C-alpha positions as CSV (number, residue, x, y, z in Angstrom):
1,M,-57.8,-3.7,97.6
2,I,-54.4,-2.9,96.2
3,C,-53.1,-5.9,98.1
4,L,-55.1,-8.3,95.8
5,I,-53.6,-6.7,92.7
6,A,-50.2,-7.0,94.4
7,L,-50.8,-10.6,95.2
8,V,-51.4,-11.5,91.5
9,V,-48.6,-9.3,90.2
10,F,-45.9,-10.4,92.7
11,T,-46.9,-14.1,92.6
12,V,-46.3,-14.1,88.9
13,L,-43.0,-12.2,89.3
14,G,-42.1,-14.5,92.2
15,L,-42.0,-17.4,89.8
16,F,-39.0,-15.8,88.1
17,S,-37.3,-14.1,91.0
18,A,-37.1,-14.9,94.7
19,K,-36.9,-11.3,95.7
20,Y,-40.6,-10.8,94.9
21,R,-41.8,-13.8,96.9
22,T,-41.6,-12.0,100.2
23,I,-43.9,-9.3,98.9
24,A,-46.2,-11.9,97.4
25,Y,-46.4,-13.5,100.9
26,E,-47.2,-10.1,102.5
27,A,-49.9,-9.5,99.9
28,F,-51.4,-12.9,100.6
29,D,-51.4,-12.2,104.3
30,C,-53.0,-8.8,103.7
31,V,-55.7,-10.1,101.4
32,F,-56.5,-12.9,103.8
33,R,-56.9,-10.5,106.7
34,R,-59.1,-8.1,104.7
35,V,-61.3,-11.0,103.5
36,T,-61.7,-12.0,107.2
37,L,-62.6,-8.4,108.1
38,R,-59.3,-7.7,109.8
39,K,-56.8,-5.0,109.3
40,C,-53.7,-5.5,107.2
41,T,-50.9,-5.5,109.8
42,S,-48.0,-5.7,107.3
43,G,-48.4,-2.2,106.1
44,L,-48.0,-3.3,102.5
45,D,-51.1,-1.5,101.3
46,K,-49.8,1.8,102.8
47,R,-46.3,1.3,101.4
48,L,-47.6,0.6,97.9
49,K,-49.9,3.6,98.2
50,S,-47.0,5.9,99.2
51,Q,-44.7,4.6,96.5
52,I,-47.2,4.8,93.7
53,T,-48.5,8.3,94.6
54,G,-45.0,9.5,95.4
55,K,-43.8,8.8,91.9
56,L,-46.9,10.3,90.4
57,M,-46.4,13.6,92.4
58,K,-43.0,14.0,91.0
59,R,-44.4,14.1,87.5
60,S,-47.8,15.6,88.2
61,P,-48.5,16.9,91.7
62,G,-52.2,17.6,91.0
63,L,-52.7,14.1,89.6
64,G,-50.7,12.5,92.4
65,K,-52.8,14.3,95.1
66,A,-56.1,13.3,93.4
67,I,-55.1,9.6,93.2
68,Y,-53.8,9.7,96.9
69,K,-57.2,11.0,98.0
70,H,-59.2,8.5,96.1
71,F,-56.7,5.6,96.2
72,E,-59.0,3.1,97.8
73,V,-61.8,3.7,95.2
74,I,-59.3,3.4,92.3
75,S,-57.9,0.2,93.8
76,W,-61.4,-1.3,93.9
77,I,-62.0,-0.3,90.2
78,F,-58.7,-2.0,89.2
79,T,-59.5,-5.0,91.3
80,V,-63.0,-5.5,89.8
81,A,-61.5,-5.1,86.3
82,M,-58.9,-7.7,87.1
83,I,-61.4,-10.2,88.4
84,L,-63.6,-9.7,85.3
85,S,-60.6,-10.2,83.1
86,L,-59.6,-13.4,84.9
87,G,-63.2,-14.6,84.7
88,Y,-63.4,-14.0,81.0
89,S,-60.0,-15.7,80.4
90,A,-61.3,-18.7,82.3
91,Y,-64.5,-18.7,80.2
92,S,-62.4,-18.6,77.0
93,V,-60.2,-21.5,78.1
94,Y,-63.3,-23.5,78.9
95,N,-64.7,-22.8,75.4
96,L,-61.3,-23.7,73.9
97,F,-61.6,-27.2,75.3
98,A,-65.3,-27.5,74.9
99,F,-65.8,-26.0,71.4
100,G,-62.3,-25.6,70.0
101,N,-62.4,-21.8,70.1
102,C,-62.7,-19.0,72.6
103,N,-66.3,-18.0,71.8
104,G,-68.3,-21.2,72.1
105,P,-71.4,-20.8,69.8
106,I,-69.7,-18.1,67.7
107,P,-66.7,-20.0,66.2
108,D,-65.8,-17.3,63.6
109,A,-65.2,-14.5,66.1
110,F,-61.7,-13.5,67.1
111,C,-59.9,-15.9,69.5
112,V,-56.6,-14.9,71.2
113,F,-55.6,-18.5,71.4
114,D,-55.9,-19.1,67.6
115,P,-52.1,-18.7,67.0
116,F,-51.5,-21.4,69.6
117,I,-54.1,-23.7,68.1
118,S,-52.8,-23.4,64.5
119,G,-49.1,-23.3,65.6
120,G,-48.7,-19.8,64.2
121,Q,-49.1,-21.0,60.6
122,E,-50.3,-18.7,57.9
123,T,-53.5,-19.6,56.1
124,A,-51.9,-18.2,52.9
125,E,-50.3,-21.6,52.5
126,C,-53.7,-23.0,51.6
127,S,-55.3,-20.1,49.8
128,V,-55.5,-18.8,46.2
129,E,-52.7,-16.2,45.9
130,G,-54.1,-12.6,46.0
131,I,-57.7,-13.7,46.6
132,T,-59.7,-13.1,49.8
133,G,-63.2,-12.0,50.3
134,E,-66.7,-13.2,51.0
135,I,-68.1,-16.5,49.8
136,T,-71.3,-15.6,48.0
137,G,-73.0,-18.9,47.4
138,I,-72.9,-22.7,48.1
139,L,-71.6,-25.6,46.2
140,N,-73.9,-28.1,44.4
141,V,-73.8,-31.8,44.7
142,H,-73.3,-33.6,41.4
143,P,-73.8,-37.3,40.5
144,N,-70.1,-38.0,40.0
145,D,-69.1,-36.4,43.3
146,P,-67.6,-38.8,45.9
147,Y,-70.0,-38.9,48.9
148,I,-70.9,-40.8,52.1
149,G,-74.5,-40.9,53.4
150,P,-78.0,-40.8,52.1
151,S,-78.9,-38.3,49.4
152,D,-82.0,-37.3,51.3
153,A,-80.2,-36.5,54.5
154,K,-81.4,-33.4,56.4
155,V,-77.9,-32.0,56.6
156,T,-75.4,-31.9,53.7
157,V,-71.7,-31.2,54.6
158,I,-69.5,-30.4,51.6
159,E,-65.8,-30.0,52.0
160,A,-63.7,-28.2,49.4
161,G,-60.2,-29.5,50.0
162,C,-56.7,-29.8,48.7
163,F,-54.6,-33.0,49.1
164,G,-51.5,-30.9,49.4
165,C,-52.8,-28.5,52.0
166,P,-51.7,-29.1,55.6
167,F,-54.9,-27.6,56.9
168,T,-57.0,-29.9,54.8
169,R,-54.9,-32.8,56.2
170,Q,-55.4,-31.3,59.7
171,A,-59.1,-31.4,59.3
172,F,-59.1,-35.0,58.1
173,P,-59.4,-36.7,61.5
174,M,-62.2,-34.3,62.4
175,V,-64.1,-35.3,59.3
176,K,-63.7,-39.0,60.2
177,Q,-65.0,-38.3,63.7
178,M,-68.0,-36.4,62.2
179,L,-68.8,-39.3,60.0
180,D,-68.6,-41.8,62.8
181,H,-70.7,-39.7,65.1
182,Y,-73.6,-38.9,62.7
183,G,-73.7,-41.9,60.3
184,D,-76.7,-41.8,58.1
185,Q,-77.9,-38.5,59.6
186,I,-75.8,-36.5,57.2
187,L,-74.6,-36.5,53.6
188,F,-70.9,-35.8,53.2
189,V,-69.4,-34.7,49.9
190,Y,-65.8,-34.0,49.0
191,K,-64.9,-31.5,46.3
192,D,-61.4,-30.9,44.9
193,F,-59.9,-27.4,45.2
194,P,-56.2,-28.2,44.5
195,M,-53.7,-25.4,45.3
196,S,-51.3,-26.4,42.6
197,S,-49.2,-23.2,42.7
198,A,-48.5,-23.7,46.4
199,H,-48.6,-27.5,46.4
200,P,-47.2,-29.2,43.3
201,G,-48.8,-32.5,42.8
202,A,-52.2,-31.6,44.4
203,Q,-53.9,-31.6,41.0
204,E,-52.5,-35.0,40.1
205,A,-53.4,-36.4,43.5
206,A,-57.0,-35.3,43.0
207,E,-57.2,-36.8,39.5
208,A,-55.7,-40.1,40.9
209,S,-58.4,-40.2,43.6
210,H,-61.1,-40.3,41.0
211,C,-59.3,-43.0,39.1
212,A,-59.6,-45.0,42.4
213,Q,-63.2,-43.9,42.6
214,E,-64.1,-45.6,39.3
215,Q,-62.8,-48.9,40.9
216,G,-64.8,-48.3,44.1
217,K,-62.0,-47.3,46.4
218,Y,-62.1,-43.5,46.5
219,W,-62.2,-43.1,50.3
220,E,-59.5,-45.7,50.9
221,Y,-57.3,-43.9,48.4
222,Q,-58.0,-40.6,50.0
223,D,-56.9,-42.1,53.4
224,L,-53.5,-43.0,51.8
225,L,-53.1,-39.5,50.2
226,F,-53.6,-37.8,53.6
227,A,-51.4,-40.3,55.4
228,N,-48.5,-39.8,53.0
229,P,-48.2,-36.0,52.5
230,G,-46.0,-34.9,49.6
231,K,-46.0,-38.3,47.9
232,T,-47.7,-37.2,44.7
233,E,-45.3,-38.4,42.0
234,F,-46.7,-40.8,39.3
235,D,-45.0,-43.8,40.9
236,D,-46.3,-42.8,44.3
237,L,-49.9,-42.6,43.1
238,I,-49.5,-45.9,41.2
239,G,-48.1,-47.5,44.4
240,F,-51.1,-46.4,46.4
241,A,-53.3,-48.1,43.9
242,K,-51.3,-51.3,44.0
243,S,-51.5,-51.3,47.9
244,L,-55.3,-51.2,47.5
245,E,-55.2,-54.1,45.0
246,L,-56.8,-52.0,42.2
247,D,-56.4,-52.9,38.6
248,S,-53.0,-51.4,38.0
249,S,-53.3,-51.3,34.2
250,Q,-56.7,-49.6,34.3
251,F,-55.5,-47.1,37.0
252,S,-52.2,-46.3,35.2
253,K,-54.1,-45.6,31.9
254,C,-56.7,-43.5,33.8
255,L,-53.9,-41.4,35.4
256,S,-51.6,-41.1,32.5
257,T,-54.4,-39.9,30.2
258,R,-55.6,-37.5,32.8
259,K,-59.1,-38.9,32.5
260,Y,-60.5,-36.9,35.4
261,K,-58.7,-33.6,34.8
262,S,-61.9,-32.0,33.6
263,K,-63.8,-33.2,36.7
264,V,-61.1,-31.7,39.1
265,D,-61.0,-28.5,37.0
266,A,-64.8,-28.2,37.2
267,D,-64.8,-28.6,41.0
268,F,-62.2,-25.9,41.3
269,R,-63.9,-23.5,38.9
270,E,-67.3,-24.0,40.6
271,A,-65.8,-23.2,44.0
272,F,-63.7,-20.3,42.8
273,E,-66.7,-18.7,41.1
274,I,-68.6,-18.4,44.4
275,G,-65.6,-17.0,46.2
276,V,-63.9,-20.0,47.8
277,Y,-60.3,-18.9,48.3
278,G,-58.8,-21.5,50.7
279,T,-59.0,-25.0,52.1
280,P,-60.6,-26.6,53.8
281,T,-63.9,-24.8,53.3
282,F,-67.0,-26.5,54.7
283,F,-70.5,-25.9,53.6
284,I,-73.1,-27.1,56.2
285,N,-76.3,-26.7,54.3
286,D,-76.3,-22.9,53.8
287,Q,-73.6,-22.1,56.4
288,V,-69.9,-21.7,55.5
289,L,-66.8,-22.4,57.7
290,V,-63.3,-21.7,56.4
291,G,-60.2,-23.3,57.8
292,P,-59.6,-26.4,59.9
293,K,-62.3,-26.6,62.7
294,S,-62.7,-28.8,65.7
295,F,-65.4,-31.5,65.8
296,N,-67.3,-29.5,68.5
297,E,-67.5,-26.5,66.2
298,L,-69.0,-28.5,63.3
299,K,-71.2,-30.5,65.8
300,L,-72.7,-27.3,67.1
301,I,-73.8,-26.3,63.6
302,I,-74.9,-29.7,62.4
303,D,-77.0,-30.3,65.5
304,S,-78.7,-26.9,64.9
305,K,-79.4,-27.8,61.3
306,L,-80.8,-31.2,62.3
307,A,-83.0,-29.5,64.9
308,E,-84.3,-27.1,62.2
309,G,-85.3,-30.1,60.0
310,A,-86.9,-32.0,62.8
């Protein structure tokens, strides 16, 4: 079945050079005839066999003779390997569209398409410098944490995020989709993990969000922060408050006195102490996911957690 391998190889080469298209056509004719239980009349299979084994004999006569003798068997082995490879690639592409990763129910396993999904960006941009490792615990929900959903929900999703991190911002629409889909079935909590060294202004933005929280507009203010990346100067943060018609005097005093610095610092310290090193990090009950994930990846885990609690 050397013609089947030749068909794939020379079809691809024929996309870039016309000289390979004739061979690709010969290979197609040969494969079609073999599939319909007829002999290949073009002689392509014999020519390829002669060329391949001829070159091998110049380098290693013994090896060349052995391959010539068992050429058909070796061709079948390579053909089966190619078909399995193409099948696995197709399965991976399906999982990519269905689950957002190559592996379906195992989202943390290696995926060759990851560089294309993330655009080749390095996660170091949203991680604590010099810190990597295993997360050894889960975050707790505190009374002053911003949350959406009932406190007695079967599934709690906690996100440790940074307003300056592009990956946290990338995950933002997915979080919205998750909240729209599950409604009161889950409790969602947002924790601050500002990467101030990599993203100046992230700490101030986090503090400002809690100043908005005390006036009942935390989530609306968060929307503005994610929609306006890099705008974390004092005037920018005040401007967002004005656009939401918050009490400007109260908000300005809250921000300038850094009223919620201790709250943001406590969030960061709590996450850091259990090994959180980058954003976004999601805690779905007792399961942890690091990095921006697709809605389907989170849905797979949330659905399993809801089923456990049923």
